[in-house]
N, C-alpha and C positions, 0 to 999 in steps of 0.2 A: 503493500500502499504505500502511498505518494504520502507522503510525513507532514509535509507542506501545504499542502491540501487541505489536511484534516485542519492543521493546523488554525490556516485563516479559515475550516469552517466555526473555528472555536472562537472566532472571534466574531461572527455575523452577532445579531442579538437574537433572540428565541424564536421571534417571528419569523426571520429572515432565514433560519436554522428548518424550521419546521417546514416550508416552501420549497428551500433545496432537497431535503429528505424527500419530500412529495413529488419532485422533478424527478428527482433520480430514480424514485422509486416507478413513477411512469413512464421510464426510457427502458428499466429492465422487465416490465409488464410485455411493455412492444415487441420483444424478443420471446416473449410466452416459456420466460424461466423462472424455476425457484429457485429455491436450496434444495438439497436433498434432503431425503427422510430422518430423521435418527434412528436408531433399532425401536428404541421405545415409541416411538410415533410409529414406525413398522407393524410394533403387534400389537397396537390399540387400535389400528386399523382391520388387521386379520380377527381381533375379536371379535368387533363390531360387525362383522362379513358376518362370519358365523353366527352369531347374536340374531341378527336380522334373515339369515336363511335358516333357522330354527323357530323363528318366530314371523313371519314377512307379512302376519295382521296386526303385528305391535308396530303402531305407528301411529304421529300425529299431524295432522294436515297442515297446510302454511297458515290457512285464518286460524287455525287452535292453535301457532305457537304466536300470529302478530299477535291473535285478543288475548294472549296470558302476558305478550310483552308491553303493552298498553294498558292491561292493567295494573304488572308494578310500578310504570312508572305512575300513574296517576295517584297511586298512596302514599 
């Protein structure tokens, strides 16, 4: 990593740092790049797939998720 660039970024105010992070993330997303999954993340994803395959009807609709989130926000 170029430490000079990092040092320059650290001199920015928080608002500008956030803008820089967003711009960098948008650039990364253009290339469909993603960090590799950790072993723990892979294990958890595998566990969730197995659970879903064993209980395919145990799901919550997107509408239910949104309603629950709205209820929590309004409390």
